[in-house]
N, C-alpha and C positions, 0 to 999 in steps of 0.2 A: 504494499499500499504506499503510495506517495503521499506523505504527510505535509508536503510543501505545494501540492498542486495548485491549490487556489490561493496561495500566498502572494502578496505583492512585496517582493524582495527588493531591498536597496542595498547595495554593497559599498561601504565607505574606505578607500584606500586601496590602491591597486598594488604595483609590485607583484612578486612571485606569490604571495598569499592570496591577494585579490584576484589575480587571474585563476587560481586554483578553486577559489569560490565561485567564480562565473562559471568555470567548467562543470563544477559539481552541479550547479542548479540547472544549467543546460541539459546535462544527461538526465535530469529528472522532469524534462519538459516545461521547465519554469525559466522565462526571460527575465532576468533581473535588470534593475537600472544601476548605473555605476557613477559614482563622483569621488573626487580627490581634491583635497584644498591645493594641491601644487598644480602649477601651470601646466607642466610637462612631466607628469608622474611616469615611473618605469612602468613598462607593459601596456601602456595605451596603444601601441602600435599592433599589440595581440589581440585586441578586442574585435569581435566579429563586427561587420558593419551595421548589423541589424540592431546591436546593443545601444541604447540611449545612454549617453553619459555627459557629465558636467565636470570640468576642471576649473581650479582657481578659487573654489568656494564651494560650501554645502548649498544644496538646492533645498530650500526649507519646504517646499510645496512637496517635493519627492518624499523626503523624510517623514513629513507629519502624514502623508496619505499612506504610508508602508504599513504592513501588517507584521513584517520582520526586517530587522537592520542587522547586517552582519559587518563587524567592524574588524580590520586588519590592525595586526599588533603596531602600537606606536601612535595609533591616531588617539587624539586628546579626546576623553570620553566626557569632558565637562564643558563642552562647547553649548551655548544657551539653546540652540536648536535641538541637541541631543537631550539635554536635561528636560525640555518640554515634551520630547517623544517619550520619554520614561514616564513623565507624569500622566501622560495619556494612555499609558498602558501597552505601548508598542513594546514587543519583545527585541532586546538588543543582546546579541551573542557574538561570538567569534568563531574561527575556523575549528579550533580544537573541541568546542562544544558540538559543532556539526559532525566532526569526526567521531566523537565519543558516542554519539547516539546510534551509530551505525557499525563500529567496529565489534568484529566477532571473536578475534583472537585475544589472548592475554596481552596486557600492557605493562611495560616498565616505564614509568614517568620520572623524569629526572629534570630538577631545578636546583637553583641556587645562585647566589650574586656571582660567584666566581667558580671555575672548574667544571661547569656543567658539560660543555662541548668534549673535554677531556675524557670525562667518565663516561659519557655517552659513546664515544669512539672506542673506548677500551672495552666496554661490554659488548659492544656490537662485533668488535673483532673476535672475541671470545665466543661468542654465539655462532658466529659463521664458521669458525675453525672447528667447532663441533658438529657442524653440518646443518645448524638449523636454518630455514628459511625465514628471515627476518625482514620486516619493514621498518626501515631507519628513516625518521624524519622530525618535523617539528621545527623548532627555532633554529635547527642546525643547517637550514637550507634547502631542504626537501619539503615542501608544504605537505602536512599530515593527510590532506584530503587526496593528494595523488596517490597515496598508498591503497586507497580503498578499491582500486581496480584490479588488484591481485589478491590471491588468498595466501596469506602468511601465517606461520605458526606461532610468531611472536612479533609485537610491536614494540620498538624502542624509540621513545620521544623525548627529545629535549624540549622543555616548554618553559616559556618566559613568563614573568609576572603579568606582563600585559595579557597574554593569552589565558592565563589562569583566571584573571579578573573576571572574564567573561564565560567562564565554564563553569557548568552546573552539573553534569551528567557524567563527568569522568569517573569511572571505578577502576582504578589502577590494580593490577595484581601486586605490583610492587611500586611504592613511591617513595623518593629520597629528595631531600632537601640537603645539599651539600654544606650550605653555610648562609648567613644573611648578614649583609653588611649595606650600608646607605648607598642607594642606586637610583636613578630615575625621579628623583625627588620632585622635579619639575612637573611630573606627570600625575603627582598625587597631592591635590590640594589639601588632604588632611595629614600630610606629613608622613614620616617614616612608618607610624604604626599601620597605614593603610596599605603601604608596600608590603609590610610584613604579613599582614592579613591575606594579601593576594597570594603570596607564596605558600601559605599554609593551606590554602585551598586544594593543593595538590594531594594532600592526606585524607580528604574527606572521601569516605567510602572505599578507601584502599584496604586491601587484605593484610598487606605487610607493610610496614614503614621503617625506612632506613634513616637513621638520624646521626649527626654529629655530636658525640658526647661532649665535645668542648666548646659547642655553641648552643646555649639553652633556647636560642630563637628557633633551633630546628626542631625542638621537641612538641610532638602533635598536640594541637588544642582541642582536636576532635578525638573522641573516644570509641569510634566505630570500626577500629581495626582489629585483627587477630592477635598480633605481637609485633614488637619492634626488634631491630637489629641495629647496633651502635658501632661507629668506627671513631678513632680519635688519634690525634698526633702522639698524645701521651697515654700511658697505660690507664691509670684511674680505674673506671668501671667499664671501658669499651670492650665490646666483644672482639674488635680488629684493632690493632694499635702498633706504634713504632717503638722498638726498644733497642737501646745500644747494648751490644754483647760483644766483649773483647775488641772494643774500638770500631765495630761495625753497627750501622743501622739495620735491624731486620724487620720485617713484617711479621706479627705475631698474633695469633688467635688460640685461645683456650691453652694457653702456656706451650703451644707448638710454634717453633721458630720456622716459619714457612718459606720466606724468600730474604736472602741477604740483599739489601738495596744496592750494594755495590755492584752487582751483575746488571743493574738497568742501565740503559744508556742515557737516561735523563738523572742527573745528579743535583735535584734540589727538593727540599722536603714538600714544596707544594704538590709536586707529582708524586711522591711517596704517599701523601694523604689521599690524593685521587685514586691511587692504586689501592688503597684500603677500601674505599667506597666500592670500587669495581669488583674487587675480590669477594666482598660480602654480597654483592648482586649475583655474582656467578655461582656462589656457594647456594644460595637460594633456589636458583634454577638447576642446580645440580650439574653444571658444567665440570667435567673431570678437572681436578685440580691441576694436573700436569700441563693441560691446554691452557688454563687461566695464567699459570705460571710462565709459560712460554710467551704469550702475548705480552706480559708485564715486562718480561726481560729484554723483549725486543722494541719496546716502545721508546722512541726518542723525544716524545714531546710534539705538541702542536705547532704548526706554522704560527708566528706572530705571538706565541705565548713563551716569554723567557727564553727565547731561541738565540743561541750564538750565531749571529750572522756572520761575523768576520773577526779574526784576530791577526793583527800585524803590529811589529815592532813593540811587542808587548802590550798592546792596547786591545781590550775585548770590546766589541760593539754588540750590545745585546737588544734584539728586536722583541719588545713586549707590547706591540701596539694593541693587543686585545685587551689590554688593562684600560678599560673605559670607566672606571670607577676608583674611589679612593682606596677600598680594601684590597683590590688587585695590586695597586701600586705599592701599598705597604708591605704585601706579602712578597713582592719581587725584591724590594729593598732588604726586607729581613732575611732572604734566603741567599744572599750574595756574600761571597767573601771578598771584602775589600782591602786591598792592601797598599793602592795608591789612592787617587781622588776618584770619587763617583761624580760623573757628569749626568745630571738627570733632566731628560727632555720632557716638559709638561706643556700641555695645551689642548685646545679645542672647546667644545661645549661641555661646561662643568655639570649641566642639567641641575643647577643650584644645589650641588653637594656642600656639605660642611668638611672643610678642609682642615680642621683643629688638630686632629690626631697625625694627619700627614705633617704639618707644620712642625710638631713636636719632634717627630722623627727626623725631619730634614735638618732641623737645628741641633739635634743631639748628636747627629753624624757628621755635621758640617758638610753637607752636600752642595755642590755647586748646582744651581738650577738655572734652566734656560726657558722662558716661558714665551708662548706663541698662541696666536688664534684668538678666537671670539673672546675667551675670559683670560687671555695671557696676563693683561695688566692686573687682575684680581690674583692670579696664581704668584705674581711677583712678592706678594705679601707673606708668603709662606717662608721665606728665607731672610737672613741678615746681611751676610756678606756673600760676595760672588754671586749675585743675582742678575740675571741678563734678559732683557725683553725684546722681542722682535715681532715683526707682523707674521712670518711664515716659519715653518719648520726648517726649510732649507737655509734661510738666514740664520737661525740658531745653530744649525750644524756647522755652518762656515765659521762662526765664532769658536765653537768647541774645538773644532779641528786645529786651530792655532794655538790651543792652550794645553793640547795632551801631552803627557809625560810616559814613561815606561810604568806598568802596571795599573794604569788608569782603566776605568770603565766607563763607557759611554752607554746609558740605559735609556732607551725610548720607552718609557711607561706613563703614557700621558695623563691618567686619571680622568680622562674626559672622553666624550663622543668625538668620533672624527667629522661628523657630517657638515660643520661648518665650512671646512675647506677640502674634504677628501670625499669621494664616493663611498668609502668604507674604511673600517680600520685596517683590511687587508692592503688596499691601495697606500695608506699611510705607512704602513710596515715595508712594503715593496720600495717606496722611495727611500726610506731610512737605509735599507739594506743595499739599494744600489749605490747610494753616496758613500757608504762605509767601503765598498769594494772598490770604488773608484778613486776616492779620495783619503781613505782611512790609513 
């Protein structure tokens, strides 16, 4: 039965998610209207010619005459027209809600302020190595709705707070929140608590919850799950944790030393903790331990996440462009072995973040900071001495280059979104890497 057949559907926000929503409804015999506040949104050229669309603004008439509004991630939900639509009782949902209503296979749902792409990739590689036919998607770049065209044994979804905010029907077999730190506060008029509660929705109706024992915000506020499994960087009461034994860090569970972290190709504690979460997930779905450990030992980290891009004349250039919030940048700094000067590249759209804890860290370590982009001037307030302000990242890198000495580290960990000056964090990271290899 097609529950949308008589719906008047409006899709707000294009890009790959918006297009996947259009295709979803067309496959069910429903022709939606589409709008985007951007003048030239990505995906506009992929719309069939018979689809009515409006760009550069919200079409209030279309919105208020709809019976169903589907919002793409990142669209601001508190536009006056959308507030009015909600008051009128018009249903407003996102793509994950549409997916959750129709998915038949078990779902592993993964969220967190940082690390969710890494853990999603790790557990996906483990499952595929076991021979499982998995559907991998969500916030990781493959729209969840595009997975409904095939029969899978297991869905593995990375889900953002934007997507969770508009999701009500998700019933994950396993749900995990890796961590919660301040991010996207400009999207939440009621502040950090609203962001936190959006993340918590991933646990609602989940069978098993995987939590971070050292982050109390990841403890479920809903109590309709069967049981919890925990991981944590330190032992305490976690089921999976890191323990130092004879000078080496080990992944440990139930007092069993499972993996010597030194055999992994990535040597930072951020990814050790991500490995804990992935191992917990793999054990729950009964992936043979030898398969999981093989994947972990071969994992070299994600591109643009604490990635050593280039090393020359004793200087290391580290690309952490994926650090789009304060928590990620703090983690990057805390996991570096610094023997010379750390040159930190910050900048972009801060999303109204609170930088107080990062300021303390920068002053404590006497880090040189180079600030650029939309909120570059604001970011200069984080340091005392050796603070530089430029309009662009390339201008900042030219200054850095002239000041480098043996054992120095150049770290691109912007703590901000890239979209003020770049198409994506990937583009930002690629430009940084190219500069390092050409001039470093």
